[in-house]
C-alpha positions in Angstrom: 6.3 -5.5 16.3 8.8 -7.7 18.1 12.2 -8.2 16.6 11.4 -11.8 15.6 8.3 -10.5 13.8 10.2 -7.9 11.9 10.8 -8.4 8.2 14.3 -9.5 7.1 15.1 -6.1 5.6 13.9 -4.4 8.8 16.1 -6.6 11.0 19.3 -6.6 9.0 20.3 -3.0 8.6 23.2 -3.9 6.4 20.7 -4.9 3.7 19.8 -1.2 3.4 16.2 -2.0 2.7 17.0 -4.2 -0.2 15.7 -7.8 -0.1 18.2 -8.9 -2.7 21.0 -8.1 -0.2 19.8 -10.7 2.3 22.3 -13.6 2.2 21.4 -17.2 2.8 23.0 -20.5 3.8 21.0 -23.4 2.3 20.1 -26.8 3.6 21.8 -26.3 6.9 20.8 -29.9 7.9 24.0 -31.2 9.6 26.3 -30.2 12.4 29.1 -29.4 9.9 27.0 -27.2 7.7 25.5 -25.4 10.7 29.0 -24.8 12.2 30.2 -23.4 8.8 27.2 -21.1 8.5 27.4 -19.9 12.1 31.0 -18.9 11.5 30.4 -17.2 8.2 29.9 -13.5 8.9 28.4 -12.9 5.5 25.4 -15.2 6.1 22.3 -13.5 7.5 19.6 -16.3 7.2 19.9 -20.0 7.8 17.5 -22.2 5.8 17.0 -25.8 7.0 14.6 -28.7 6.5 12.6 -30.7 9.0 11.4 -34.3 9.1 10.8 -36.7 11.9 13.5 -39.4 12.4 12.7 -42.4 10.2 10.0 -40.5 8.4 7.7 -43.0 6.5 9.6 -46.1 7.7 8.8 -48.7 10.3 11.4 -47.0 12.5 9.7 -43.6 12.5 10.0 -41.7 15.8 8.3 -38.4 16.9 11.6 -36.6 17.0 12.1 -33.7 14.7 15.4 -33.7 12.9 17.2 -31.6 10.3 16.9 -33.5 7.0 15.6 -33.2 3.4 13.9 -36.1 1.7 15.0 -38.7 0.6 17.1 -38.6 3.8 15.3 -39.7 6.9 18.0 -39.4 9.5 20.5 -36.7 10.6 23.3 -36.1 13.0 21.4 -33.2 14.6 17.9 -32.9 16.0 15.9 -29.8 15.7 16.2 -29.2 19.5 20.0 -29.4 19.3 20.0 -27.2 16.1 17.9 -24.5 17.7 20.0 -24.4 20.9 23.1 -23.6 18.8 21.4 -21.1 16.5 19.9 -19.1 19.5 23.5 -18.1 20.4 23.9 -16.3 17.1 22.3 -13.3 15.5 21.3 -15.1 12.3 17.7 -15.4 11.2 16.1 -18.8 10.5 13.8 -20.3 7.9 12.4 -23.6 8.9 11.1 -25.6 5.9 8.7 -28.3 7.2 8.6 -31.4 5.0 5.9 -33.3 6.8 2.9 -32.7 9.1 4.6 -34.8 11.8 7.7 -32.7 11.7 5.6 -29.5 12.1 3.6 -30.9 15.1 6.7 -32.1 17.0 8.9 -29.1 16.2 6.3 -26.6 17.2 6.3 -28.2 20.7 9.9 -27.3 20.9 9.8 -23.9 19.2 6.8 -22.3 20.8 8.2 -22.1 24.4 11.4 -20.6 23.1 10.1 -18.1 20.5 10.3 -15.2 22.9 14.1 -15.7 23.2 14.7 -15.5 19.5 15.3 -11.9 18.6 15.8 -12.6 14.9 13.4 -13.2 11.9 11.8 -16.6 12.2 10.2 -17.9 9.0 7.9 -20.9 9.1 7.7 -22.4 5.6 5.6 -25.2 4.0 4.2 -26.0 0.6 0.5 -26.1 1.5 -1.1 -26.2 -2.0 -0.4 -27.9 -5.3 1.4 -25.7 -7.8 2.5 -26.1 -11.4 3.4 -29.8 -12.0 3.4 -30.2 -8.2 2.6 -33.3 -6.1 0.1 -33.4 -3.3 1.5 -31.5 -0.3 3.1 -33.5 2.4 2.1 -31.0 5.0 -1.6 -30.7 6.0 -2.8 -27.2 5.4 -5.2 -27.0 8.3 -2.8 -28.5 10.8 0.1 -26.4 9.8 -1.8 -23.1 9.8 -3.4 -23.9 13.1 0.1 -24.4 14.5 1.3 -21.1 12.9 -1.5 -19.2 14.6 0.0 -20.2 18.0 3.2 -18.3 17.2 2.2 -14.8 16.1 5.8 -13.6 16.4 6.7 -15.5 13.2 6.7 -14.7 9.5 4.8 -17.2 7.4 6.3 -18.5 4.2 3.4 -20.3 2.4 4.0 -21.9 -1.0 3.1 -24.4 -3.6 4.5 -27.8 -4.6 6.3 -27.7 -8.0 8.1 -30.2 -10.2 10.0 -32.7 -8.1 13.8 -32.6 -7.7 15.5 -34.0 -10.8 12.5 -33.5 -13.1 13.0 -31.0 -15.9 10.6 -28.1 -15.6 8.6 -27.6 -18.8 9.2 -24.1 -20.3 5.4 -23.7 -20.7 4.8 -24.1 -16.9 4.1 -21.0 -14.9 2.2 -19.9 -11.8 -1.3 -18.6 -12.6 -4.3 -16.8 -11.1 -5.8 -20.0 -9.8 -2.7 -20.6 -7.7 -2.6 -17.1 -6.1 -6.4 -16.9 -5.6 -6.4 -20.3 -3.9 -3.7 -19.2 -1.4 -5.4 -15.9 -0.7 -8.6 -17.7 0.1 -6.7 -19.9 2.5 -5.2 -16.9 4.3 -8.6 -15.2 4.6 -10.2 -18.4 5.9 -7.7 -18.9 8.7 -7.6 -15.2 9.5 -3.8 -15.2 9.5 -2.3 -12.0 10.9 1.5 -12.6 10.6 3.6 -11.0 8.0 3.6 -13.2 4.8 6.3 -14.1 2.2 5.6 -16.4 -0.7 8.3 -18.7 -1.9 8.2 -18.8 -5.7 10.3 -20.8 -8.0 12.2 -18.5 -10.4 11.8 -20.6 -13.5 8.0 -20.5 -13.0 7.9 -16.7 -12.8 7.1 -15.5 -16.3 5.9 -12.1 -17.4 2.3 -13.4 -17.1 2.7 -14.2 -13.4 3.8 -10.7 -12.3 0.2 -9.3 -12.1 -1.1 -12.2 -10.0 1.7 -11.9 -7.5 1.5 -8.1 -7.4 -2.2 -8.5 -6.5 -1.5 -11.1 -3.9 1.2 -9.0 -2.2 -1.2 -6.0 -2.3 -4.0 -7.9 -0.7 -2.0 -9.5 2.1 0.8 -6.9 2.5 3.2 -9.7 1.6 6.5 -10.2 0.0 8.1 -12.7 -2.4 11.1 -15.0 -1.8 12.4 -16.1 -5.2 14.3 -19.4 -5.2 15.8 -21.6 -7.7 17.0 -25.2 -7.9 20.6 -25.8 -8.9 19.4 -27.6 -12.1 16.8 -25.1 -13.2 19.0 -22.9 -15.4 16.6 -20.0 -14.8 17.0 -17.2 -17.4 18.3 -13.9 -16.1 15.4 -12.2 -17.8 12.9 -13.8 -15.4 14.8 -12.5 -12.4 15.0 -9.0 -13.8 11.3 -8.9 -14.6 10.5 -9.6 -10.9 13.1 -7.1 -9.7 11.7 -4.4 -12.0 8.0 -5.0 -11.0 8.3 -4.9 -7.2 9.8 -2.5 -4.6 13.2 -3.7 -3.7 12.1 -4.2 -0.1 9.4 -6.6 -1.1 11.4 -9.3 -2.9 14.1 -11.7 -1.5 16.3 -13.7 -3.8 17.5 -17.1 -2.5 19.5 -18.3 -5.5 22.4 -20.7 -6.3 25.8 -18.9 -6.3 26.3 -19.0 -10.2 22.8 -17.5 -10.7 23.4 -14.9 -8.0 26.7 -13.8 -9.7 24.9 -13.3 -13.0 22.0 -11.4 -11.4 24.0 -9.1 -9.1 25.3 -6.6 -11.7 21.7 -5.7 -12.8 20.1 -5.3 -9.4 20.3 -1.5 -9.3 19.0 -1.1 -12.8 17.1 -4.2 -13.9 15.8 -2.6 -17.1 19.4 -2.4 -18.4 19.3 -6.2 -18.8 15.8 -6.3 -20.4 14.9 -5.6 -24.0 12.0 -3.1 -24.6 9.5 -5.7 -25.8 10.4 -8.0 -22.8 8.9 -5.5 -20.4 5.5 -5.7 -22.0 2.7 -3.3 -21.5 2.2 -1.7 -18.2 -0.9 -2.6 -16.2 -3.1 0.4 -15.5 -3.2 1.5 -11.8 -6.6 1.0 -10.1 -6.9 4.4 -8.3 -8.7 4.3 -5.0 -10.0 7.8 -5.8 -11.9 6.4 -8.8 -13.1 2.9 -7.6 -14.4 1.4 -4.5 -15.2 -2.3 -3.6 -17.6 -3.7 -1.0 -19.8 -6.6 -0.1 -23.4 -5.4 0.4 -24.6 -8.5 2.3 -22.4 -9.8 5.1 -24.2 -13.2 5.2 -23.5 -13.9 1.5 -20.6 -16.0 0.1 -19.5 -13.0 -2.0 -16.0 -11.5 -1.7 -14.0 -8.8 -3.3 -10.2 -8.1 -3.2 -9.1 -4.7 -4.4 -5.4 -4.4 -5.3 -3.5 -1.5 -6.8 -3.8 -2.8 -10.3 -6.3 -5.6 -10.2 -9.6 -6.4 -8.6 -10.8 -9.9 -8.0 -14.5 -10.5 -7.2 -17.0 -13.3 -6.9 -20.7 -13.5 -6.0 -23.8 -11.3 -6.5 -23.1 -9.1 -3.5 -19.5 -8.2 -4.2 -19.7 -4.8 -5.9 -17.1 -2.7 -7.7 -18.3 0.8 -8.2 -17.0 4.0 -9.7 -16.8 6.6 -7.0 -17.9 9.5 -9.2 -21.4 9.4 -10.8 -21.2 9.4 -14.6 -23.3 11.7 -16.7 -23.0 12.7 -20.4 -24.3 15.8 -22.1 -25.9 15.8 -25.5 -23.3 14.6 -28.0 -21.0 13.2 -25.3 -20.1 9.6 -24.5 -18.9 7.3 -21.8 -16.1 4.7 -22.5 -15.4 1.8 -20.2 -12.6 -0.6 -21.1 -10.7 -3.4 -19.4 -9.9 -7.1 -19.3 -11.6 -9.8 -17.5 -10.3 -13.3 -16.8 -12.5 -16.0 -15.4 -11.1 -18.3 -12.7 -13.0 -21.2 -11.2 -13.7 -21.2 -7.5 -12.1 -24.2 -5.8 -15.6 -25.3 -4.8 -17.0 -25.9 -8.3 -15.5 -26.7 -11.7 -18.6 -27.4 -13.7 -20.1 -24.0 -14.7 -23.3 -23.5 -16.6 -23.9 -20.9 -19.2 -25.0 -17.4 -18.4 -22.3 -17.0 -15.8 -19.9 -14.1 -15.9 -19.4 -10.4 -15.4 -22.2 -7.9 -15.3 -21.6 -4.2 -15.9 -24.5 -1.9 -15.0 -25.0 1.7 -16.3 -27.6 4.0 -14.7 -28.7 1.3 -12.2 -29.7 1.6 -8.5 -27.3 -0.4 -6.3 -30.1 -1.5 -4.0 -31.8 -3.5 -6.8 -29.5 -3.9 -9.8 -31.6 -6.5 -11.6 -34.9 -4.5 -11.6 -33.7 -0.9 -11.6 -33.9 1.3 -14.7 -30.7 1.2 -16.6 -28.5 -0.9 -18.9 -26.9 -4.2 -18.1 -23.8 -5.3 -20.2 -22.8 -9.0 -19.8 -19.6 -10.9 -20.6 -20.0 -14.6 -20.2 -17.5 -17.4 -19.6 -19.1 -19.2 -22.5 -18.3 -16.3 -25.0 -21.6 -14.5 -24.7 -21.8 -10.7 -25.0 -25.2 -9.1 -24.4 -26.8 -5.7 -23.6 -30.1 -5.4 -21.9 -32.2 -2.4 -21.2 -34.8 -2.9 -18.5 -36.9 -1.2 -15.9 -38.2 1.5 -18.2 -41.7 2.0 -19.6 -40.6 0.4 -22.9 -40.6 -3.4 -23.4 -37.4 -4.9 -22.1 -34.8 -5.1 -24.9 -31.8 -7.4 -25.2 -29.3 -8.0 -27.9 -26.8 -10.9 -27.7 -23.8 -12.1 -29.7 -21.8 -15.3 -29.0 -18.2 -16.0 -29.8 -15.7 -18.8 -28.9 -15.3 -19.9 -25.3 -12.3 -18.3 -23.6 -11.1 -17.5 -20.1 -9.8 -14.0 -20.9 -11.6 -11.2 -22.8 -10.8 -7.6 -23.4 -13.9 -5.5 -23.4 -15.0 -2.0 -24.5 -18.3 -0.3 -23.8 -19.3 2.9 -25.5 -22.4 4.8 -24.3 -23.7 7.8 -26.0 -26.9 9.6 -25.2 -29.0 7.0 -27.0 -26.8 4.1 -27.9 -24.8 1.5 -26.0 -22.3 -0.8 -27.7 -20.3 -3.7 -26.2 -17.3 -5.2 -27.9 -15.3 -8.2 -26.5 -12.1 -9.6 -27.9 -10.9 -13.0 -27.1 -7.4 -12.8 -25.6 -5.2 -15.5 -27.2 -2.3 -17.1 -25.4 -0.2 -17.1 -28.5 0.7 -13.9 -30.5 0.4 -16.0 -33.7 -3.3 -16.7 -33.1 -5.8 -14.2 -34.5 -8.2 -12.9 -31.8 -11.9 -13.0 -32.5 -14.0 -9.9 -31.9 -17.7 -9.9 -31.3 -19.9 -6.8 -30.7 -23.4 -5.8 -30.2 -25.2 -2.5 -29.8 -28.7 -1.0 -29.8 -30.6 2.2 -29.3 -31.6 2.9 -25.7 -32.4 6.2 -24.1 -31.3 6.8 -20.5 -34.2 6.8 -18.1 -35.5 10.4 -17.7 -35.5 9.9 -13.9 -31.8 9.3 -13.9 -29.3 12.2 -13.9 -26.1 10.4 -13.1 -25.2 7.0 -11.6 -22.0 5.2 -10.9 -20.8 2.4 -13.1 -21.3 -0.9 -11.2 -19.7 -4.3 -11.8 -20.3 -7.7 -10.2 -20.1 -11.4 -10.9 -23.4 -13.3 -11.1 -22.1 -16.4 -9.3 -20.0 -17.3 -6.3 -18.6 -20.2 -8.2 -16.5 -18.1 -10.5 -13.9 -15.3 -9.8 -13.7 -12.4 -12.1 -10.1 -11.0 -12.4 -10.4 -7.4 -13.8 -7.4 -5.5 -15.0 -6.5 -2.5 -17.2 -9.8 -0.8 -16.1 -10.4 2.6 -17.6 -13.4 4.9 -17.5 -13.6 8.1 -19.6 -16.4 10.6 -20.0 -16.3 13.0 -23.0 
């Protein structure tokens, strides 16, 4: 790894492996601000914005300059800015505000990247986020350019509420946001180190699991930032600090917020009440579960993190590594939570789409093998079906309210299978609805032990599975 491709905590030894110790100079978009930052020995990283001169006006020129909208001019061009920064040992984060700025600036940056022995972050908001506007940087163009500079670190983010607009307290990042950006990264086969710029006020307790999964899958980090007017609660910063390794999160915060946050960095739990921490997500042990796609030509995919698995399509399989068998009087218990997230391709989903969980089934032909199929549908359907045996196929079904998140529990004794699903409410004041179904079904005599197998029955829906637990008594 070249020095410019090193992470910020790897490059700056004085940070002692702690992302929160990286220091920033913001909006270094003028000669004066650049001169001040270059002479400030406490600053490690320079953050600056790029447009083309006269962006969006009749006087627009293909000259990249250092400016943040609504400004469309500057007293320093990117070429001049880079020439001065090269003489320092400070890292740079280039925030591209338009496709035109990226195209013209990369022409200048690419020939000089080998002379920059510092971290170089290439940043753009490439997807719409909570209350965000349409991105002003074209995703395909930007990532195509990024692939020409493998020495860089990519900082890929989402648009959020515009400057000056009050951020609603209900807004937060969600699974749709992180899955969408993961799909983009996979599609473009990006190999550079990743950091994800996330707005602190949108990082709620519910967003920790999605970003933990995203960082697991892409070996990425977070860069937590805040606008001066956001008034981000300290609790939200401490939740992030407590969830992630200290080398995996950078904090680019206004000075008053940083001063409030600093005393709690070494022990973030000291600033959190017990109920704020919430329940811990179960670890998805690699020794217990494996994920794979059994048909390379299919649109199926599976992403296995340390706490969460996300899968889509018939051929994306999550399977327990150890075959399950129960003796007389024993039982198997399988529990977890599934959240359904639409694929970007399709929003209109028909019924009978959801998560299938197979017991005693043969992986080569799940639908027709002897065994039991439990089903949790996006439309609130819970069903159990026994098939492939000498007996007539049997199915029992119960239907509850539509939801996007269900907790589930399967109990299998020697001759009975029961499935219970509980609608997960967004508000603690709402009463969850529980539906269950069960019936007698003997295990096929030809089957001694088989793994538990899970899959989605459509490529137009992602299943986000968490808190997965499997016990044999």
